[in-house]
C-alpha positions as CSV (number, residue, x, y, z in Angstrom):
1,M,0.2,0.1,-0.1
2,N,2.8,2.6,0.9
3,D,4.0,2.0,-2.8
4,L,0.5,3.1,-3.9
5,V,0.6,5.9,-1.9
6,K,4.0,7.1,-3.0
7,A,3.1,6.4,-7.0
8,I,-0.1,8.8,-6.3
9,E,1.9,11.2,-4.5
10,G,4.5,11.4,-7.1
11,L,2.3,12.0,-10.2
12,P,2.7,15.3,-11.6
13,K,0.8,18.1,-10.2
14,I,-1.3,18.5,-13.6
15,V,-1.9,15.0,-13.8
16,K,-3.3,15.0,-10.5
17,F,-5.3,18.2,-10.8
18,I,-6.9,16.8,-14.2
19,L,-7.6,13.2,-12.7
20,N,-9.3,14.8,-9.6
21,L,-11.3,17.4,-11.9
22,F,-12.7,14.8,-14.1
23,W,-12.9,11.8,-11.8
24,G,-13.4,13.5,-8.3
25,V,-13.5,10.1,-6.8
26,L,-9.7,9.8,-7.2
27,G,-9.0,11.9,-3.6
28,N,-11.3,9.6,-1.6
29,I,-9.5,6.6,-3.1
30,Y,-6.0,8.0,-2.2
31,R,-7.4,9.0,1.3
32,L,-8.9,5.4,1.7
33,I,-5.3,3.9,0.5
34,R,-3.4,6.0,3.0
35,S,-5.5,5.2,5.9
36,I,-4.9,1.5,5.1
37,A,-1.2,1.9,5.0
38,K,-1.0,3.7,8.2
39,K,-3.6,1.3,9.8
40,N,-5.8,4.1,10.6
41,L,-9.1,2.6,11.3
42,V,-11.1,5.5,11.6
43,G,-9.9,6.9,8.5
44,I,-10.7,3.8,6.7
45,V,-14.4,3.9,7.9
46,L,-14.8,7.6,7.3
47,A,-13.2,7.1,3.8
48,C,-15.3,4.0,2.9
49,V,-18.4,6.4,4.1
50,L,-17.2,9.2,1.8
51,L,-17.1,6.7,-1.0
52,I,-20.5,5.1,-0.4
53,C,-22.6,8.2,0.4
54,G,-21.2,10.3,-2.4
55,G,-19.3,12.5,0.0
56,F,-16.4,13.0,-2.4
57,F,-18.3,16.3,-3.7
58,I,-17.7,17.6,-0.1
59,L,-14.0,17.5,-0.3
60,W,-13.9,17.6,-4.1
61,F,-13.2,21.5,-4.7
62,I,-10.8,21.4,-1.5
63,D,-8.7,19.0,-3.3
64,L,-8.7,20.9,-6.4
65,I,-7.4,23.8,-4.3
66,F,-4.7,21.9,-2.3
67,I,-3.6,20.5,-5.4
68,L,-3.1,23.9,-7.3
69,L,-1.2,25.0,-3.9
70,D,1.0,22.1,-4.3
71,K,-0.2,20.7,-1.0
72,E,-0.9,17.1,0.3
73,I,-4.5,16.0,-0.1
74,W,-6.2,16.7,3.3
75,W,-7.0,13.9,5.5
76,I,-6.8,12.9,9.3
77,D,-3.8,11.0,9.9
């Protein structure tokens, strides 16, 4: 899982922005993978709830801003 997290973090900024712009689920999948890699049960549950309930629209705009500012996608650790 750590390799997958590093691969997503290693993508160029424009690629992350375009993927997140057209496929907003990318941010929540990243949150889920990151929580699994850190063995954070609360993060796993929250990421699953966001994916199932369509909560990715809540954080979609924030993810786009963070990517443009070249910061890490926000999530609990």
